[in-house]
Steps between C-alpha positions, in 0.01 A plus 500: 500500500281467195192600703680795660623624164152451353344716772770763463440521126121503543523801734774678305758450777858506373682468831431303819684445827627179650618440855789302645347160414695386190523841330747403227301213342179705529660803336638287216175310441300821484759673281464219245127574501542873448452616860771682694530390864677708762636342819375681811556339842166451680582670829256537788474875430430444131243231582313732740509786248377278215222365718384850597505610135307191389232542767456866407471413131250222575285725719498790255467303177844618394617163371389285207483130579419196287135396519571222751273505807728270705799730440301813586360346820843381610657841440217678681541265799873557545597620845822639644593394851811561707716194559665424836831614345351842420460446127181516296335172405252514213250220449141445407246542777287218357486184713671204340672707232 
């Protein structure tokens, strides 16, 4: 949580979102570090929408990322694929990743 709060402060972010994986301890830990966390369930629709927004921002230069080549390559190689259940699976297209 210290690293998350540090990044939030470095970029001037006052509020972040957390999903259904342990939201209460995450919210409390970030609150103690001066970052407000909002619980938002990570639904398939929200995941697909976030992915589309991220890809657009990456392709148009509309997002500021840390100067970390591995992170940038991984984000640029993300792919969305339909699952057999009809949902959207998002994973890196890099072999072995």
